[in-house]
C-alpha positions, 0 to 999 in steps of 0.5 A: 838759698832756699828757693820759695815756690809760687803756690797762688796767683790772683787776677784782678777783674772788673767784670767777673763773667767776662773774666771767667768766659775769657780764661775758661775759653782760651786756656781751659781753667775752671773757675767756680765761685765759692758761694759766700763769694759769688761774684767777687772771687773764683777760684781758678784751677788750672792743674788737677788737685788731690782731695786736699785742694792741692795741686797734684802735677809738680810745679803746678799751681792754682789761683783765683779772679778777684773783683775789684780793681778799677780799669787802668788800675789792674796789675795781673802778670802772668806767664801761661805755657801754651803748645801755639802762640799763634794759635793762642793769640787768635783765639785771644783776639778773637775773645776780646783780648789784644796782642802787646808784645809779638812773639819773639824767641828767647835764646834756645829755650822757647819763645814769649809774647804778652797779651792782654785779656779783656780786663786789661791785665798783661798776660804772658804766653811761653811756647816751649822751643821745639826738640829736635 
């Protein structure tokens, strides 16, 4: 069976400036709004892109932040690979996010935790298991 890759993600937000600051500060993403969509839709670059705008990192995807869904109705679900869940949870809490699920091992593959961003979206954090 053919596998269909993920090519884009979209995070619903209630406050574009706040969400942009959160994702840039915590994960180092570059958030940029096309002039005609300023304040409503912002592109989120998470990996380098080529001249055609497509990711140059195998398996990498870029996405967007989209204004519009009211509090309690937002449903984004991302899993972001980080070097240290513990360090990112500290930064997330300091930036106004919340820890939803404590860091836990997933077999011998790595660790997973869930946090909420400043917009109330659930974001998964994945830390690869250290290879010995």
